[in-house]
C-alpha positions in Angstrom: 0.0 0.0 0.0 1.4 3.4 -0.9 2.3 5.9 1.7 -0.6 8.3 1.0 -3.2 5.6 1.6 -1.4 4.5 4.7 -1.4 8.1 6.0 -5.1 8.5 5.4 -6.3 5.2 6.8 -3.9 4.1 9.5 -4.9 6.3 12.4 -5.8 3.7 15.0 -4.1 3.8 18.3 -2.1 6.9 17.5 -1.2 9.6 20.0 -3.7 12.4 20.2 -1.1 14.9 18.9 -0.5 12.8 15.8 -4.2 12.3 15.3 -4.8 16.1 15.5 -2.0 16.6 13.0 -3.6 14.2 10.5 -7.0 15.7 10.9 -5.5 19.2 10.3 -3.7 17.8 7.2 -6.9 16.3 5.8 -8.8 19.6 6.3 -5.9 21.4 4.6 -6.0 18.9 1.6 -9.8 19.4 1.2 -9.4 23.2 1.4 -6.6 23.2 -1.2 -8.7 21.0 -3.5 -11.7 23.3 -3.2 -9.5 26.3 -4.3 -8.2 24.3 -7.3 -11.7 23.2 -8.4 -12.8 26.9 -8.2 -9.8 27.8 -10.4 -10.6 25.1 -12.9 -14.3 26.1 -13.0 -13.3 29.6 -13.9 -11.8 28.3 -17.1 -15.1 26.6 -18.2 -17.2 28.4 -20.9 -20.1 30.1 -19.1 -22.9 28.0 -20.8 -21.3 24.8 -19.5 -20.5 26.0 -16.0 -23.7 24.8 -14.2 -23.2 21.2 -15.3 -19.4 21.2 -14.6 -20.1 22.7 -11.2 -22.4 19.7 -10.4 -19.7 17.3 -11.6 -17.1 19.0 -9.4 -19.5 18.9 -6.4 -19.8 15.1 -6.9 -16.0 14.9 -7.1 -15.5 16.9 -3.9 -17.9 14.7 -2.1 -15.9 11.6 -3.2 -12.7 13.2 -2.2 -13.8 14.2 1.2 -15.2 10.7 1.9 -11.9 9.3 0.7 -10.0 11.4 3.2 -12.4 10.4 6.0 -12.4 6.6 5.4 -10.7 4.5 8.0 -9.7 1.0 6.8 -12.0 -1.5 5.1 -15.6 -0.4 4.4 -16.8 -3.8 5.6 -16.5 -5.4 9.1 -16.2 -9.1 8.1 -17.9 -10.3 11.2 -21.0 -8.3 10.5 -21.7 -10.1 7.2 -24.9 -12.0 7.6 -26.2 -15.1 5.9 -28.4 -14.2 2.9 -32.1 -14.4 3.9 -34.1 -17.3 2.3 -36.0 -15.1 -0.2 -33.2 -12.6 -0.9 -32.3 -14.3 -4.2 -35.1 -15.5 -6.4 -34.5 -18.5 -8.7 -35.1 -17.3 -12.3 -36.9 -20.6 -13.2 -39.7 -19.7 -10.7 -40.6 -16.4 -12.5 -43.9 -16.1 -14.2 -44.0 -15.5 -18.0 -46.3 -12.6 -18.8 -49.2 -13.0 -21.1 -48.7 -11.8 -24.7 -51.4 -9.2 -24.3 -49.7 -7.6 -21.3 -46.2 -7.3 -22.9 -46.9 -4.1 -24.9 -47.9 -2.2 -21.8 -45.0 -3.6 -19.7 -42.4 -2.5 -22.3 -43.9 1.0 -22.4 -42.8 1.3 -18.7 -39.2 0.5 -19.5 -36.0 2.3 -20.4 -32.9 0.4 -21.6 -29.5 1.9 -20.5 -26.2 0.7 -21.8 -22.9 1.7 -20.1 -20.9 2.9 -23.1 -18.0 4.7 -21.5 -15.2 2.2 -22.2 -12.6 2.2 -25.0 -11.6 -0.9 -27.0 -7.9 -0.8 -25.9 -8.1 -4.2 -24.2 -9.1 -5.6 -27.6 -6.3 -3.7 -29.4 -8.7 -1.2 -30.9 -9.0 2.6 -30.8 -12.3 4.3 -30.1 -15.4 3.1 -28.2 -15.5 -0.6 -27.5 -19.2 -0.6 -28.6 -18.2 -0.2 -32.2 -16.0 -3.2 -32.4 -17.3 -5.9 -34.7 -18.2 -9.1 -32.9 -20.5 -11.2 -35.2 -21.3 -11.1 -38.9 -19.7 -7.7 -39.2 -22.1 -6.4 -36.5 -20.8 -4.3 -33.5 -21.9 -4.5 -29.9 -24.0 -1.4 -30.6 -25.5 -2.9 -33.7 -26.6 -6.0 -31.8 -28.1 -3.8 -29.0 -30.0 -1.7 -31.5 -31.3 -4.7 -33.4 -32.5 -6.3 -30.1 -34.5 -3.3 -29.0 -35.9 -2.5 -32.5 -37.1 -6.1 -32.6 -39.0 -5.6 -29.3 -40.5 -2.4 -30.6 -41.7 -3.9 -33.8 -42.9 -7.2 -32.3 -44.9 -5.7 -29.5 -45.7 -2.3 -31.1 -44.1 -0.4 -28.3 -41.4 2.3 -28.0 -38.6 1.2 -25.7 -35.9 3.9 -25.8 -32.2 3.1 -25.7 -30.0 5.3 -23.5 -26.2 5.3 -23.9 -24.1 6.6 -21.0 -21.0 7.8 -22.8 -17.8 9.2 -21.4 -15.6 12.0 -22.8 -13.6 9.1 -24.3 -16.5 7.7 -26.3 -19.0 10.5 -26.8 -17.8 12.1 -30.0 -17.3 8.9 -31.9 -20.6 7.4 -30.6 -22.6 10.4 -31.8 -21.2 9.9 -35.3 -22.0 6.2 -35.3 -25.6 6.4 -34.1 -26.6 8.6 -37.1 -26.9 5.4 -39.1 -29.8 4.2 -37.0 -32.0 7.2 -37.7 -34.4 5.2 -40.0 -35.1 2.5 -37.4 -38.0 2.2 -35.0 -36.0 3.3 -32.0 -35.4 6.4 -30.0 -31.7 6.7 -29.0 -30.7 9.1 -26.3 -27.1 9.8 -25.0 -25.6 11.6 -22.0 -22.1 11.9 -20.7 -21.0 10.6 -17.3 -19.0 13.0 -15.2 -15.5 14.0 -16.0 -13.3 14.1 -12.8 -9.7 15.4 -12.4 -7.0 12.9 -11.7 -5.2 13.7 -8.4 -1.4 13.7 -7.9 -0.8 11.0 -5.3 1.8 13.0 -3.5 0.3 16.5 -3.5 -3.4 15.3 -3.5 -4.1 18.1 -6.0 -5.5 17.9 -9.6 -3.1 17.6 -12.5 -5.2 19.7 -14.8 -4.2 23.3 -15.5 -7.5 24.2 -17.0 -10.9 22.6 -17.7 -10.3 21.8 -21.4 -10.3 18.0 -21.2 -9.0 17.4 -24.7 -6.0 19.7 -24.2 -4.6 17.3 -21.6 -6.7 14.2 -21.6 -4.4 12.3 -19.2 -5.4 14.8 -16.5 -9.0 13.6 -16.5 -10.9 10.3 -16.0 -14.5 9.0 -16.0 -15.3 8.0 -12.4 -16.7 4.5 -12.9 -20.2 3.4 -13.8 -21.4 4.2 -10.3 -21.7 7.8 -11.5 -24.7 6.7 -13.6 -27.4 7.8 -11.2 -26.3 11.4 -10.7 -25.3 11.9 -14.3 -28.6 10.5 -15.5 -30.4 12.8 -13.2 -28.3 15.9 -14.2 -28.9 15.1 -17.9 -32.6 15.7 -17.6 -33.4 12.3 -19.1 -34.5 10.8 -15.8 -37.2 13.4 -15.3 -38.3 13.2 -18.9 -38.9 9.4 -18.7 -40.7 9.7 -15.3 -43.1 12.3 -16.9 -43.7 9.9 -19.8 -44.9 7.3 -17.3 -42.0 5.0 -17.4 -41.2 3.1 -14.3 -37.9 1.1 -14.5 -34.6 1.2 -16.3 -32.6 -1.9 -17.2 -28.8 -1.2 -16.9 -26.1 -3.3 -18.3 -22.6 -3.3 -19.9 -22.5 -2.7 -23.7 -20.1 -5.6 -24.0 -22.3 -8.2 -22.3 -23.9 -10.1 -25.3 -26.3 -11.9 -22.9 -27.8 -8.7 -21.4 -31.0 -8.4 -23.4 -34.4 -7.3 -22.1 -35.9 -10.1 -20.0 -39.7 -10.0 -19.9 -40.0 -12.4 -17.0 -37.8 -10.1 -14.8 -39.7 -7.1 -16.0 -43.0 -8.8 -15.1 -41.7 -9.6 -11.6 -41.0 -5.9 -11.1 -44.2 -4.5 -12.5 -46.5 -7.3 -11.2 -45.0 -8.5 -7.9 -46.6 -11.1 -5.7 -46.2 -8.7 -2.8 -47.9 -5.3 -2.9 -44.7 -3.2 -2.9 -42.6 -3.1 -6.1 -38.9 -3.7 -5.7 -36.8 -0.6 -6.3 -33.7 -2.5 -7.3 -32.9 -5.9 -8.8 -29.4 -7.3 -9.3 -29.1 -10.3 -11.6 -26.6 -12.7 -10.2 -25.5 -16.1 -11.4 -23.8 -19.1 -9.9 -20.1 -18.4 -9.1 -17.5 -20.7 -10.6 -13.8 -20.9 -10.1 -13.4 -18.4 -13.0 -15.5 -15.8 -11.2 -13.8 -15.7 -7.8 -12.7 -12.1 -8.1 -16.2 -10.9 -9.2 -18.5 -9.0 -6.8 -20.9 -11.0 -4.7 -24.3 -10.3 -3.0 -24.3 -10.1 0.8 -26.6 -9.2 3.6 -25.0 -6.5 5.7 -26.7 -4.4 8.4 -30.0 -5.9 7.4 -29.8 -4.8 3.8 -28.7 -6.5 0.6 -25.5 -5.0 -0.9 -22.7 -5.7 -3.3 -19.3 -6.8 -1.9 -16.3 -6.3 -4.2 -12.9 -7.9 -3.6 -11.3 -4.5 -3.0 -13.5 -4.0 0.1 -12.4 -7.3 1.7 -9.8 -7.3 4.5 -6.7 -9.1 3.3 -7.1 -11.9 5.8 -10.5 -12.8 4.4 -9.7 -12.7 0.6 -9.7 -16.5 0.5 -13.0 -16.6 2.2 -14.4 -14.2 -0.3 -13.2 -16.3 -3.2 -14.8 -19.5 -1.8 -17.5 -20.8 -4.1 -19.2 -22.5 -1.1 -19.3 -19.5 1.1 -20.4 -17.0 -1.6 -22.4 -18.8 -4.2 -23.4 -15.9 -6.5 -21.6 -13.2 -8.4 -22.9 -9.9 -9.9 -23.5 -9.9 -13.6 -23.9 -6.1 -13.6 -27.3 -6.5 -15.2 -29.4 -4.2 -12.9 -33.0 -3.0 -12.8 -33.8 0.2 -10.9 -37.0 2.1 -10.3 -36.8 5.6 -11.9 -38.6 7.5 -9.1 -36.4 5.8 -6.5 -33.3 7.0 -8.4 -34.7 10.5 -8.3 -35.3 10.2 -4.6 -31.8 9.0 -3.6 -30.0 11.5 -5.8 -32.1 14.5 -4.5 -31.6 13.3 -0.9 -27.9 12.9 -1.4 -28.0 9.3 0.0 -25.9 7.6 -2.6 -23.0 6.7 -0.4 -21.4 4.0 -2.5 -18.1 2.5 -1.6 -15.1 4.3 -3.1 -12.8 2.3 -5.3 -9.3 3.8 -5.1 -7.6 3.2 -8.5 -3.9 4.0 -8.4 -2.2 4.6 -11.8 1.1 5.6 -13.2 1.0 7.9 -16.2 3.4 7.7 -19.2 5.5 10.6 -17.7 6.0 8.6 -14.4 3.5 10.7 -12.4 1.5 8.6 -9.9 -2.1 9.5 -9.7 -5.3 8.5 -7.9 -8.7 7.9 -9.5 -11.7 7.7 -7.1 -14.4 5.5 -8.7 -17.7 3.9 -7.7 -19.6 0.8 -9.1 -23.2 1.0 -10.3 -24.2 -2.1 -8.4 -22.9 -0.7 -5.1 -26.0 1.6 -5.0 -28.2 -1.4 -4.2 -28.0 -0.7 -0.4 -29.4 2.8 -1.0 -32.7 1.5 -2.4 -35.7 -0.1 -0.6 -36.8 -3.7 -1.3 -33.7 -4.8 -3.2 -33.6 -8.4 -4.4 -31.4 -10.7 -6.4 -32.4 -12.9 -9.2 -30.3 -16.0 -9.9 -30.3 -16.0 -13.7 -28.9 -18.5 -16.2 -25.2 -18.1 -17.2 -26.4 -17.2 -20.7 -27.3 -13.7 -19.4 -23.6 -13.1 -18.6 -21.5 -13.3 -21.8 -19.0 -10.4 -21.6 -16.4 -9.9 -24.3 -13.4 -8.3 -22.5 -10.5 -9.2 -24.9 -10.0 -10.4 -28.5 -9.4 -14.0 -27.4 -13.0 -14.1 -26.1 -14.1 -14.1 -29.7 -11.8 -17.0 -30.7 -12.2 -20.8 -30.4 -11.6 -22.0 -26.8 -14.2 -19.6 -25.5 -17.9 -20.3 -25.9 -19.8 -17.4 -27.5 -23.5 -17.9 -27.4 -25.8 -15.5 -29.3 -29.5 -15.9 -29.7 -31.5 -14.6 -32.6 -33.7 -11.6 -31.9 -36.7 -12.8 -30.0 -35.3 -16.2 -29.3 -33.4 -17.7 -26.3 -30.9 -20.4 -25.7 -31.2 -22.6 -22.6 -28.2 -24.3 -21.2 -28.5 -26.7 -18.3 -26.6 -25.8 -15.1 -23.2 -27.4 -15.0 -23.1 -28.0 -18.8 -19.6 -27.9 -20.3 -19.1 -26.5 -23.8 -15.7 -26.1 -25.4 -14.4 -24.8 -28.7 -17.9 -24.0 -29.9 -19.8 -20.9 -31.1 -23.5 -21.5 -30.5 -26.0 -19.2 -32.3 -29.5 -19.2 -33.6 -32.8 -20.5 -32.2 -31.5 -23.4 -30.2 -32.4 -25.1 -27.0 -29.8 -27.4 -25.3 -31.5 -29.8 -23.0 -30.3 -32.4 -20.5 -30.5 -36.0 -21.8 
């Protein structure tokens, strides 16, 4: 652990004089940051200042919480066993009647997290425009899926892309080709935060022109979705239209299509109250031991990431028997609940401290959050244990080559794979059902 993190977090059993010194140093760091943010804000063109001011306020909140954090965010002994009905088996969900699907889909917004670049696959530009099948890109496949829903059920499910400053310009050029389709596409940008010098704890940026020094800025993780969605005006727009839920997923997850059974669970629950948040989880395998898992903590369901786990319990966290599920990052959230938690300022998601070294050797800190970590901030959150076919991420080029199973259903079709099935060196596509025999 680097010396700055140690300085910030290791205050236990220190003499009062040392503790007072550290508290004074933290206050000084926050005060100096505020001065720098004001200076950066003064370089922003006036029409853009209100939005940038909101983004900087979010960053200042993250930074002050980062300074205040003391050790791991989870006390291991407080983790409780998952309640019996905390995670619902997907196979028990009711299939909606055909007549009801049109009205259900008119309550839905589809959100794709589109802030990532294709660098891990050796490509420049947004990852979403990399070709993955039959010369179709991640974005093409997403658009085709939603257009198919709209045509089949005579509805108008909108697609929302959360871009970052890395992907926005290229994405706006690409989506022009979809203008003739039966689909409304909306975009907004997630926040743009300044990278912090690890030694001085001050921003690297000299002014607020991101593209003049792109290495001085970063998108603060997909946990920024809620506030940026709210700030964009799209959240209020969809609420006024009478929409109820959004389905959020990564653009590179080929299995993350709209599931009508889960939507039916949300809109027509057995209990009277609608769940405000659903996390799709799937059975953990040895390949998934580093992925986030679902836990009960302080009587609420929440996401636990490996970065939050005390070192002495990392092996426990990786245990498939102790933690059976992992997070697919397919999430469903109630729109009016998002509005409530943002306006109340109650989105206290765990901070991920991402240490990086830039090309010039400068060590920087990025403060990030994960979209699934907001689960604890909502009421009535539940997990749904979904088939593995709903988690098919493509993270690197080798995932598209033989040796990795890529499973893609035709629009409106599904592929069922029995639990525990082993498939090797196969690409499975089309309208196919694989059954036990």
